[in-house]
C-alpha positions, 0 to 999 in steps of 0.5 A: 919424748913424753916418757923422757920428760917424765923421767927427768921430772922424777929424777929432779924430784927425788929429794922430795923423798928426803924432806925437800920441797919440790915446786913448779915455778911457772914464773921462773920457767923451772922446777925448784927444789929446796931443803934449806942448809942441805947444800946443792944436792938438795937445793937447785933449779931443774927442768928449764924451759926457757925461750932462746931470746929470754933465757938469760933473764929467766936464769937470773930470776932463778939465781936470785930466788936461790940466793934469797934462800941462802942457797948456792945457785945450782942447775940440773941440765938434761941433754936434749930435753932442757931449753934452750939447747946448748944452755950448758955452753952458755953457762960455761961462758958465764963462769958456771962449772959442770960438777960431774955427769950421769947417764939415765938408763931405762928398761921396759921389762924385768930380768929373771931373778938370779939364783944365788945363795939360798940364805939370801932374802929380800926385805921390803922396808916398812916405816917401822924398820926405816932405821935399819935401811938408813943404817946400811945406806950410811955404811954403804955411802959414807953418810954423816951420822949426825943427820941419821935421825932426820934421814930416818924420819924422812924415809919413814914419812916417804914410805908411809906416803906410798910413793917410795919403796925400799928394799934390803937384801939380807944374808942370814941376819946380815944386811948386805945390800939396799935400794930405793924405788920411787913411783912416778907418773907411769915410770919408776925410778931406782936409786940408792942402790948399794952393797956393803964393802966386803960383799961386792962383786958377788951378784948382790947388786944384780939381785937387788936391782932385778928384784926392785925392777920387777917390783916397779913393773908390777906396780903398773909402770911402763918402764923403770929407770936409774942414773949412773955416774959416767965415771962408773963403767962397771956399774953401767955394764952391770945394768946394761947386762940387765937390759937397761939402755941409755935415755939421756945424759945430765949434769949439775951446774954450779954458779961462779962465785960472786 
């Protein structure tokens, strides 16, 4: 259970690598993530630990804090971890909406790196090459170019801090896949795993996931985790072939309009 809570905390804190502030708010009984003007993906409350008899008051305080910042109230809920149990059902009664679901998978050992094209090589991204990594992420995930400079600066800063690593797979001189590895408290999180269009279904996702997992284990972590959308069974099947197993499900909830 302690490791599951460490994973949940790290999952909720990932926007910190992108410039968001991540703050424990004991007066709210939650973790608050804020990056003004960046939308619900970077502005939300998480890790609610609310008493059954007073959860509504705690929720109202968190909502008030988010609205005061100009954010649309958003809450990350993890199955079996957040309190009180059944909070999602109660949010539905209040008009909140669940926006997609994901499942966290974990592994406690690293798979063998697959033998693919010998022209492939793995690049560990340094602060000075953050722009290369951001350019590929933008291509893979369809990110807006107008925020490119800010993303490069945030990535370079996170890499300098030592709590984040990033990787690029190159085929010759062509970048074809990317991933990020976040160092937590005895656990490491993989995210931002992607392969450029035209090079998918060639084992490159398996390659970079395996390499990054081995790096996470080499850093002394007991386990490595990642999160996959429930509507992406193909990706989940790939990760399960690498030994990843389900840990818990989670979802983002959005408040009803006032």
